[in-house]
N, C-alpha and C positions, 0 to 999 in steps of 0.2 A: 344329562349335560347341565352342570350348574353354571350360573351365569351371575357376573357382576355388573350392574349398571353404573354407567359412568356418565356425568354431564360434561359435554366437551363444547368447544368453540365450533361454529359452524365451518369453518376452513381447517379444523383438525385434519391431520393425514389420513386417518382411520375413517373419519365422516366422508371425507372426498371419496376416497376408495370405495365405499360403500354405496354412495351416490353415483358414482360412474358404473358400478356393476348393475344397479338399479337402471340406469339409463340404457345399457346395453341389453338387458332382458327386455325392456319395453319397446327397444327397437326392433327386437326379434318378433315381439308379439304384434306390432302395429305398424313396422316398417320405419324408415329412418327419417321420414318427413317429420316435420314438427308435430307432435301429438301431444303438446300442452297446450289445453285451451285456457288455462288459469294464467295468473300473473307468476311468474318463476320466482320462487323464494330465494332470499338473500341472507347474508348475515345482518343486514339492517331490519329485517322484518320478522326473523324467526328469533323468538324469545328465549326458547329451550332447544336443545340438541342433545339426545342421549344415544348412546350406544351400548350394546351388550357384549361383555367378553366372555368366551367360553372358559373352560377350566386352563386351556393352555394359554390364555391371554389374547387370544385372535378376536377382533371385532367381526361380530357375525350378523347384527341386527342394528338398524337405526331408526329414528324417527323424530320429529320436531313438533314444535307449537307456533303456530303463527296467529297472535291475537287479530282479529278482524274488527274494522269499523263498525258501529251500531248498524247503520244502513237496514238493508231488508231483514237481516236475520236477528236483530235486536242487540241488546247490550250483552257484553259479558261472554261473548262467543269467541272461540278460537279454532283454527283449522288444523289438523294433523296433516304434516307434510312429510314427505320422502321417508315414508313408513317402509322399509325394506329388510327382508330377511335373506340372507346368503341361502341358496338351495340346501347345503349340508345342514343348517340349523333348522330347517322346518319340520314342525311336528316336535321339536323338543322342549317348547314352552318359552324360549328364549324371546320371541315376538309377543307372547302374551304379557310377560315379564316387562319389556318395553312399553307396551300399550299401558299397562296398568299404572308403571311408573309415570308416564306422562298425563295420564288422569290425574294422579297424585299432584304433579306440577301444576297442573292445570287449577285444580282445586286451591292450591297454596296462592295462585295468581287471581283468585276469585273468579276464576272462569266458571260459568253455570252450566254451559253447553258447547259440546265439541261437535265439530261437523268435518267430513272428508269427502274427497273424490277419489274414486278409483275407476276403473275402466270395464268397458262391455268384454274385453277379452282377458280379465283377469277373474275367473269363477272362484279361483283360490282364496283371493282378497275378499271377496264379497262373502264367501263361508266363513271366513275367520272374523271379520268383522261383525256379521250377524251374529255368530256364536258368542261374540263378547258383549253384545247388548245393543249394538248399533241398528238404527233402524232406517230404512229407506226414506229419503225426502226429496221434494222435488229439486231439480237442478238449481243452484243458486249462482249469483255474481257472473264470473265469466264462462261458467259452465253452462249456462241457459243457451239452449239451442245446439250443443254438441252431442253429435250421434256417439261419441265414444265414451261419454261420463255417465256414470252412477254415483248418486250422492248418498251420504248416511250421516246420522247424528245420534248423539247420545246425551242425555242429562245428566249432568253430574251431582245435582241437589235436587232432593224431593221439593215438590212446590210448596 
């Protein structure tokens, strides 16, 4: 499967459709109660949102970057938000392409470190991020104390 990466607005129809599919999958894994311990991302705080389109032009993967305040994690840190791959696109390389494109966008923004939160009921996501060089870190921010959260980080520049 070839993919084309496209930068879109947060409220783009395809972006919203993929985020709704992600929410449905998370509801199936965790129950429909609120399972988001962090601050819900919005168009106001997500600086970059990308989608991957397959050979037919269908949006199949999405992901965004939300710059974080220096706070506990230090300066020049952004959080990966709403990374999602439609089931049919998993294992095709489309999610890797979006993740690498997000990393490139972060570098252009001067971001030195990317962090993310995923859930304990998402071993596929854990394997994906670890395979792509993300290492486990202590829970941060609003995820501290969450029994459902696992956090990861990757340095984008050599020290």
